[in-house]
N, C-alpha and C positions, 0 to 999 in steps of 0.2 A: 375271838379265835387267834391263836398265835400262828403266824404263817412262816413256813420254813422255805429257804431258798432252794430252788431246783436247778442245779447247775448241769446243763446238758451240752452236748456237742452237736455240731451241725452235720458232720459227715461230708462236707465239701470243703475245698481249699479256702474259699472265701470265708471270712470270719463270721460263720454262723454259730459260733460258740456262745456259751453263756446265755442261752435262751432261759428266761425266767418266768415262772408262773406264780410269783409271790402273792398276788392278790387272790389266787384261786386255790392253791394246793396247800394242804397241811399234812405233810408227809415226813416221816422219820425213817431212816436217817437222811441227812443231806447226801446228795449224790456227787461222787467225785467226777472229775473231768473225763476219766477214761471209761466211765459208765460201767464199772465192774460190779457194782452192787445191784441186786435185784429186789423188786418189791416182795414184801413178806405177807401180804394179804390182798384179797380182792378189793378191799376198801381202798388200798393204795392205787390199784388200777383204776378204780372209779374216779378218784381225784385226778389222776393223770389224764384220763379221757376228758374230764371237764377242762383241764388245762389246754388240751388240744383244741377244743372248740374256742376257748378264750383267745388263743393266738390268731384265729381268723379275723378278729376285730382289730388287730394291730395296724398301725400306719404302714401303708404300702401294700397291704392285702385288700381288705375291704375298707379299712379306716383311712381317713384323710388327715393330713397334717398341714402346717403352714407352707411348707415347701415341697411336700411329697403328697401325691394324691393316690387314692385307692386304685390299684392297678386292675382289680376285677370288679370295681363298682362304677365309679364315675368315668374313668379314663377311656374305656372303649367307645363311649359316646362322644367324649370331648375330642377324640382323635379322628372321628369320622365326620358325618355330614348332618347329624341331627341337632348338634349343639355348636355354637360359635362363640368364640371369645369376645368379650365386650371391653369397652374402655374403662370399666369399673374393676377389671381384674388387675391383680398386682403383677402379672406376667411371669409368675413362678413356673408355670407349666407350658410356656410358649415353645420351648425346645421340643416338647413332645407333640403338641398339637400343630406345630408348624413343620414337623418332621426333620428337625435339625439336631436331634440328639446324637450322642456318640457313645461308645462303650464306657466312657468315664462318667456318664451322667448318673448323678446320685439317685434319681428316681428309679432307674433300672436296677441298680445294685440293691436298693431298699426292697423292691418288689421280689427280686430273686432271693434275697436273704429271708424275707418274711415267709415266702412260700416254703423254703427248705426248713425253716424253724418249725413250722406246723408239721411237716413230714417227720422231722426228728422226734417231736413230741408224740406223734402217732406211733412211731417205732418203739419208743420207750414204753408206751401203753401195751404194745404187742409182745415185747420181749419177756419171755418166761411165763406168760399167762397160761400156756397149755398145761402147766403142772397142776392146775386146778380143774382141768376138764372133767376128770372122772367123778369128782365129788360135787361139782357145781356146773354141770354142762350148760344149762340154759342161761345162767348168769354170765358165764364165760362167753357164750355165743353173743350175748347182747353187747358186751364191752368190746370184744374182738371184732365183731361185725362192723360196729361203728368206726373203730380205729382203721380198719382196712378200707372202708368206704371213704373216709377222710383222706387217707394216704393216696388213694386212686384219684379222687376229685382234684386234689392239689397238683399232682403230677400232670393230670390232663389240663388243668388251667395253665401250667407252665408251658405245655406243648402248644396251647393256643397262641401264645405270643412267640415262643422261641422255636417252634417246629417249622421245618422248611415248607411243609404242606400237610394236608390231612388225608392223603390217600392211604388206605388200610395197609397196603403192602409196600409202601414207599421205603426206599433205601436212603432217603435224605435224612438229614440230621434231626433227631428228636432231642430229648433231654436226659440227663442222668436220672436214673430211677434208684432211689436210696431205700433199702429195706433192712438196714442194720444200724445199730448204735455204735459208731466208731469215730472217735474224734479225729483220727488221723487218716481216714479213708479219703481217697481222691478219685472219685469215679469219673469215667469218661462219659461222653454223650452216647446214648443208644441211637439206633435208627428210629424213624417214625414208627415203622412196623413193630420193632421191639418194645417201644414205649407203649403202643397200643396193647401188645400182648400182655404186658404186666398190668396195665390199667384194667383190662377185661378180666384178668385172672383175679385181681383183688376184688373187683366189683361182683363177679359171679360167686366168689367164695362168701363175700359179705351177704349176698342175697340168700344163700343157703343158710347161713348162721342166723340171720335176723328173722327167718321164718320160724324159728324155734327158740323163743326167749322166755325168761322167767316172768317179766312184767311188761306192761305196755311202755313203749319208749316215749311216745307223745300222747297228748290228750286233745280233746276237742278245742280247748282254749290255749294250747301251747304247741307249737311245731318247731321247737328249738333244737331238736336233735334229728339225726339221720335215722329213719326207720326203714322198714321194708319198702314202703311206697317211695321214699326218697331215693333209695338205691335203684329201684326200677326206673325212676325218672332220670337219674344220672345215666343209667344204661341207655335209655332212649336218646338222650342228648349225645352221648359219645357214639352210638351207632349211627345217628344221623350224620355227624361229622365224617365218620369213616365210610359213609355211603353204603352201609349194610341196611338197606331200606326195609327189608322184611322184619328184621329184629327191632329196628326203630319203631316201626308200626306196632309190633306185638307188645313191646314194653310200654309205649305210650298208651295203648288201649287198656292195659292193666291198671295204670294210674288213673286214667279218665273214669274207668268203672268204679274205682275206689273213692275218688275225690272229684265230685262234679264241679262245674263252673259256678261262680258266684252269680246271684241274680243281679240284674241291672240296678235294683234299688240298694243293694248291699255293696256294690263294687267299690265305690269311693271310700267306704269304711275300711277296706283292706289297707289303704295307704295311710290311714290314721291309727292303725292298730286297734280299731274298734271291732274288727271281724277277722276271723281266721279262715273265712270262706276261700276255697281253692288254694290256700297256702299249703305247700308240701313240706318245705323246710325254710326256716327264716332264722337269721342270726340276730340275737336279741341285743339291743342297745338300751341302756337305762340311764345314762347321764352324759353330759356334754363333754366330759373329759376323755371319752373313748374314741375320739377321732371319727365321728359319725360320717357315714358315706354321704357324699354329695354336698357337704358344706362348701366345697370349693366350686360348686356350680351356682348355688344360691344360698348365701348365709342368711338364714331367715331373721335372726335376732338383730343383725346389723343392716339388713336390707341391702346387702352387697351382691350384685348380680354378675358374677364372674363369667358364666357361660349361659347364654340364653337359648331357648329353642329357635331353630332356624325357621325362616318363612317357608322354606321348602317342606319342612316337616309339618308345620301347622296346616299347610295347604293340602296335605294328604286327607284331612278330614272334610269330606264334602258337606256334611251337616254337623257343625260343631255343637249344636244344641241337642240333637237326637243321639249323638254318640257319647255315651256316659264316660268314655275314656278321656275325652278332650278336657273337660273341666277337672277331672281327677289328676291329670298329668300337667296341665298348663293353666296358669292364672295370669291375671294382670295386676301390676302393682306400681304405683307411682314411686318416685324416689323420695328419700327422706325417712328419718327415724319414725317408726310407728305407723307407716303407711299401711292401709288396709290391703289384704290379699283378696282380690275379687275373682271369683270362679265363674262368673257369668260370661259366657262366650261373646255376648253382645257388647261387652265393655269397649269403650272407645279409647281406653288407655293403650298406647302402643308398646309400652315396655312390658315384655312377657317374661315370666319366670317359670322354672320347673317347680310344679306344685306337689310333686310326688313324695317328697321327703321333708316337708315343712315341720312335721312333728306329730306327736300322739294327740288325739282329740283336738282341742282348740289351741294347743301349744304351738309356738313358733320358735323352736330351738334346734331343729334338725335331729332331735332324739327320736328316732323311729327305727323299727326293725328292718333289716335288709332281707328282702325276699329272694332267696337263692333259687328256689324252685316253686313253680305254681302251675296249675292246670291249664291256664291259657297257653303256656308254652307247649304243653303236651298236645293240644289240639293242632297247633301249627306244625309240630314235629310230625304228627301222624298225617296231616294233610300233605305236607311236602313229600314224605316217604311214599304215600300212596300215589301221588302224582308222578313219581319217578318209577313206578312199577307198571308193567304192562297190564291193562285191563282194570285198573283201579281208579281211573280218573273220576268216575261218578262218585265213589266214596270220598275221594279227596275234596271234590266240590261240596259234598254234604258237610264235611268238617268245616270248610270255609264258611258256608252259610250258617252253620250252627253257632260258630263263634261270633259271627257278625250279629246274628239274631239276639244273642245274649248281651251284646254291647250297644246295639242301635235300636232305638224304639221305632216301631212300625216298619221294620226292615222288610224289604222285598227281595226275595232270593234271586240270585243271578244264575245264568247258565253259561259256563265258560268251559273251554277245553284247550288242550295243547299249551303253547307258550303263554297264551293269555291267562290261563288258569295258574300256571306257575308264577307269572309276574304278580298276579293278584295275591297269591299266598305269601310271597316274599314281601310285598308291600304291607300286607296285613301284619306280618311279623314285625316289620319296622314300627308300625303304629302300636301294636299290642305291647311290645317289649321296650318301648322308649325309655331311655335312661336307666335300664336295668343291667347294663354291662354286656350287651350282645352285639351291638351294631358293627364294631370293628371286626369282630370275628366272623360275622355273617358275610361281610364284604370279602374278607380274606378267603373263606372256604368256598365262595362262589366265584372267586377270581374276577371281581368287578373293580372298575376304576372309581375312585372317589372324585366327585365333582362338587366344588363349592362355589356357589354363585351369590352367597349372602354374607360376604365378608365386608362389613361396613364399620365405620367408626375408627377408633385409634388403631385397631388391628386389621385394617383393610389390606395390609400386606401379607396376610396369611396365605400360604400356598393354596392355590385354587384347585389343584388336581393332583391325584396320586395314581400313577399307572399300576396295573395289576402285576407288572414285572418289577416294581421297585424293590430294592433291598430292604426298605423300611418295614415291609410286612413281616419279616423274620428278624426279631429283635437280636441285637448283638449280645453275646455273653459278656457280663460286666468285666471290665478290665482287671479288677481285683481278683476275680476268679481265674482269669487267664494267667495272671502273674503267680498265683499261689498253687495252682493245680497243673502239674506237668502233663497229666493225662488228658486235659481238655485244651491244652495250649495250641495244638494244631487243628482244633475243631471249631474255630471261630465261625460264626454265621457268614454266609457268602456275602462278599462285597464290603465287609467291615474290616 
């Protein structure tokens, strides 16, 4: 196949120009910087949508590089309290994990740029597609619905780092919401409320469109695209953050009904890509050159353990043998090339690694799909949402016990209420979603302090606590964006 360059613009002042999908798209003609040319067939739009998904794998978004880590894969756990930097790490991410980064930090600008490049590609996919609606309504629905969902998901991901808070009607600073292809646009930051308004508008429109499509988007063996279930899962997630608990519960319920939890016997296979059980949406990785998520945590082929599970995290598992998650998530491994990866919780090897992303099957190359959405999260969303609603504690407890029963052999149901129930749900969330890119955001949205008591070795000087009032929770807008975009110049995050 002959690949053609796709020259697009970012729509923000920071150099988000020249996003390229050379490896994915075969479109003619080449597109000029001003984006004046429009696709001439729905096949072109299909290719563009594929390019949008491909950009999620780039370094800075989910993908890892030598000096930049995946902002929405490894980083949220590296910056929190479930992973700790070791003396095997090269120190490239210490500014982030020790909270000493500044607006000029390359990791921040790369994440910002990566996110808006996905958004730009989604907007290219959306531009002009309605001209085909009358003749090919269901096909247009399928393409347009996915592009809208991707645009909403990425803007929400930006809000998770750069938003001042997560209150639904907050007038605090959100993020620029880009909906057009314009190389010279310099949008200002919206408020948190306005950002939510547009995220929900895109997702609810996507939900309507994806309910009426021409062909199935995913299959039983592949969950590589956003379908109706994935949109509803995203809505459940965003509604939980915005504290609309009734809607979070309703959408999580729809997904749980459609996609049940994996059996305990099959759970470990999810992380080896041997099973699609309870996977709702996963980003596909197929080779080592794609910047696979979490290589900066444990590089399996080199046996380099940059960030290990904290003792505080591993101690959350009261019975490491009975809980199928422990051996799926954590392993023991001696130093040295070719050392065996031991999943037996009884191992006396004290060097612990993240086992979740070692590789497909028996491979140890970190080439494994990134699970963006799965049913385990939906149970925890519904449990938390129910616990926060009057008269629904019993149902919340049932969700907690159901999830635990699916993960822990011979589990005995507990009877909790009030704050004890909420604490248990949040602890279960920490265990279930370990190293899946949630911990930092969960701490931020519940305004909790980070406390680190497991800072040993060469990096014992890591900051041991982070107050809920710290400016660090709201990332600074990259300095390059501030310099290039006059409309955002006076909207730098507080304290930066």
